[in-house]
N, C-alpha and C positions, 0 to 999 in steps of 0.2 A: 655498651653491653647491657645495661639496665633496660634500655628501650627495646632491644632485641628480645630479652626474656619476657618482658611485658607483652610484646606482640605475640610471642609463642604461647603464653599462658592464657591469653584472653579467649581464644577459641575453646580451650579446655573448660574454662569457667562457664562459658555460656552453654556448652554441651551438657555439663553436669546440671546446670540450672534447668535446662529444658527437660532432662530426664526426671529431675525432682518434680517439676510441675506436672509432667505426664503421670507420674506415680500418684501424686495428690489427686489429680483429676480422676484417675482410675479408682482410687479408694473411695472418693466421694461418690463416684458413679455406682460403685458396689453398694454403698450405704443406701443410695436412692433406690437401687434395684431391690435390696432387701426390704426396705420400707414398703415399696409397692407390692412385693410378694406377701408380706405380712398383712397389709391392708386388704389385698384380694382374698387371702385365706380367711381373714376375719369376716368379710362380707359373705363369702361362700358358706362358712360355718353358721352364721346367723340365719341366712336364708334356708339352709338345710334344716336347722333346728325348728324354725318357725313353720316351714311348709311340710316337713316330713317327720322329724323326730318327735315333736310334741304331739301331733295327731296320732302317731303310732302308739306312743306311750299311753295316751288317754284311752286307747282301745284295749289296753291290757289290765289284768286284775292283780298283778304282783306289785303291791304297794312297797314292799321291802326293797325290791330291785330298783324301782323308780327313785326311792329315797337314797339308796346307795349311789346311784348314778349321779344324782344331783350333788351329793356331798363331794364326790370325786372330781366332777367336771366343772362345777361352778367357777372356781378360780381361773381355770383355763378359758372358759367362755367369756368371763367378764374382763379378762386381761386384753382382749381384742379392742377394748375401748381405748387403749393406749395408742393404737395405730389407725383406728377408724371411728365412726360414730359409736358412742356408748350403747351397748346392747341392753338398754334399760327395760324394754318390754320383755325380752327373754329373761332378764334377771328377776322379774316378778315371780315367774313360775319356778325358776331354779332355786331361789332363796326360800320360797314357800315350801317346796318339797324337801329341801335340806332341813328346814326348821321342823318338819314333821318327824324326822329321824330323832332329833333332840327331844321332842315332846314325847315320843314313844318310849324312849329310855327313862324319862322322868316318871311316866305313868307306871312303869314296872317297879320303880323304887317306891312309888306311893303305895302299891300293893304290898311290898315288903314291909313298909312302915306299919300298915294295918295288921299284918300277921304278927309282927314282933310285939306290937301293943297287946294283942290278944294273948301272946305268950308271956306277958309281963316282963319284957326285956327292954326297959326304957332307954338304956344307953345305946343299944344297937338300933333301936327304933329312931332315936334322935339322929344317929349317924345316917340312916337311910333317908331321913327327911332333909338333912343338909345336902346329901348327894343329889337328891331329886331337885332341890332348889338350884343347884349348879346347872343341871340340864335344862331346867325351865329358863334360867338366865340366858343360856346359849340359844334356846328356841326363841325367846323374846327378841334377842338381838337380830336373829336371822329373819324373823317375821317383820321386824321393823325395817330391815334392809329392803325387803320386798316392797313394803309400803313406800319407802323413799324412791325406789325404782319406778313405782307407779306414778308418783308425783312428778318425777323428772320427765317421764314419757307423755303423760296426759295433761300435765299442768297441775296446779294446786287443786286437788280433788275436794269436792264438797264445799268449796268457798265461793262459788259463783255459778256460771252457766255450765251445762254439760258439754264436754269436749266432742261434740257430734262429728266434727271432721276427722277425729281419730277413732270413731266407733262405727266405721262403715262396714267392716267385715265381721264375720262370726268370730274369727280368731281375736280380733281387736276387742270385741265385746267380752269374750271369755277371759282374756288377760285382765281386763278392767274388773271383772267379777272376782278373779283370783286376787287382785290387789286389795279389794274391799275386804275379802276374807282375811288376808294377811294383816290388815290394820286392826281388825277386831281381835285376832289371835295374838297380836303383839301386846295389846292391852291386857288380855286374859292371862297370858303367860308371865307378864311382868308382875301381876298380882301374885301368881303362884310362886314366882321366884322370891318374893318377900323383900324386894328392895326396889328403889327408884332407879331406873336405868335411862332416864332421859326421854322416855317415850311419852309424847304429849297426851294429856288427858282428854283433849277435845277430839281425838280420832273417832270416838264412838258417834258423836253428833255429826261429824263430817261424813262418816260412812252412811248414816241414816239418810242424809240429804242426797248423797251421790247415788244411792241405790235406786233412786227414781230415774236415773239416766238409762236404766236397762228395762227391757220388756219383761215383766214378771212372769208372764205365761211362757215366753220363749225360754227363759232360764229357770224352769222347774220350780218357781216360787221362791227361789233362793234370795233374790233381792228383797222381796217383801218380808221374808223370814228374818234377814239381818236387820232390817229397819225395825221390825216389831220387837226383836230381841233387845235392841238398844233402848227402845222406848220402855220395855218392861224393866230393864235394869237401871235406866236413867230417866225416871219420870219427868225430870225437868226439861228433857230434850223432846218430849212428846207433845203434840198438839192436844188441846183440851178434849176433843172428841175421840181421841185414840182409844182403841180396844186391842191392845197388843196380843193378848192370848187368843182372841177371836181371829186376828190376822195370822197368827202362827198356825192355828188349826187349818185355815184355808191354804196357807203356804205348804203345809205338810201334805194336804190332799193333792195339790198340784204336783208335788214331787213324786208322790206315789203313782199318780197317773202317767207321769213322764218316764218313770223308771230310773230317775236320778233323785235319790232320797236325801239330798243334802240339807233340805229344810228341817228334817228331823233333828239334826244336830243342834241347830239354833233354838228349836222348840224345847229340846231337853235341857240345854244349858240355861235357858231363861227360867224354866220350871225349877231346876236345881237351885239357881240363885234365889228364887222365891221360897225355897224350902218346901216345895209342893211335891213330895215324893210320889203321891198318887199319879200326878201328871207325868213325872219322869218315868215311872213304870209303864204307864199307858203308851208313851211314845216309844219306849223300847219294844213293847209288844207289837205295836203297829208296824214298826220297822221290820221286825222279824217276819211278820205275816206278809208284809208287802214284798219282801225279798222272795218268799216262797211263792207268792201269787204271780209275780211278774219279773222276768229277768231284767238286768240293767240295760239301759239304752246302749246300742252297739258302739256309738262313738264316744260314750262317756262312762265306760266301765270303771276306769280308775277313780273318777269322782264319786261314783256310787259306792265303790269298795272302800274308799277313804272314809266316807260317811259311816259305813258299817263299822270300821275300826274305832271311830269315836263313840258310837253307840255301844259297841262291845266293851270299851273301856269303862263307860258309865255302869254297865251291867256288872262288870268284874268288880268294881269298887263296892257296889251294893252287896254282892255275894260275899266278898271277902270280909266286910264288916260284920256280916251276919253269921257266916259259916266258916270263915277262915281260909277259904279257897275261892278261886275265880269261877266264872260261869262254867258249869259242866259242859263238856263237848256236846254239841248238837242241841243245846237247850237255851240258846239265846231267845229271849222273849218269855222265858219261864222264870219262876222265883221259888225259893226254898219253902215258902209258906203257902204256896198254891194248894188248893184242895186236891186230893187224889182223884184222878178221873175214875168215873164209875166203870167197873169192869162188866163186860157183857156176860149175862147169865145164859147158859145153854141148858135147855130142858132135855135131859137124857131120854125121857119118854118119847120125845119127838124123833130121836135118832133110832129108835127101835122099831 
């Protein structure tokens, strides 16, 4: 009897085992299909962003929308690194733009601090400063993330030879430039945050060296401006014959001629660090005049507009300290103590 039951049960057992194996195989196959779909989607999104989204955004002037897009989509785009190659090159621009959002919020609180100090409200002023520091901290971490993305994609930047094999296209060179900007901004915003965030102090000297990997004329004088700004603020990193402010003036001229005035930002920041308010004002004036004289280069409108936002922020800080309010509308490049323009005198006798 036992033998008979065993013979009857054996086919059922093997039938169930086969069904179970088929189900496992199907589930495993589904997992493989999903992984393939995710990887394909990631590759498509990276390609779309590099070839179309980034060039499109760079032609626009809405800095706020670009900033909001980066804050909203950076986690999504970077998550594709879990199923395909890490999108480090794209991450440079995404984190740089997102950091700009944080920095803009911090600058608004800086202005609030200045106004509250004028109003003799030290407690509220101190609170504004603490709030600004938090936003600068966030900005510094995001800028640093962009810098790390750059080093992952291009190799250890500024510590050896130029990564020429990764600088063959215009997009590759632009992303390299964006990474250098991120490095300097990470250092700057860490100082503004008022705390040590683990951002290396040698980034400045590495940026100064790596800037020579780019054609200064092709990139609007920005590489030379970054190098000179580092030399002006860190004299120990400069060669003996360096003339940083002469180089900054030349870089600013190149930016003005190209219609991408990014070099003005580094020129003004270096002058502010040297406490040379006359040069800061001069750069602000030149920026405003250059914007009126020549429109931004068609493919780099966003970069030029971002530079204007930085110059505007410097102007707003000067105006707020002096007058209690930011730069009046339409008066970028002017200052509260400028002499009144001479009014034209009309001889009434000539009209008769």
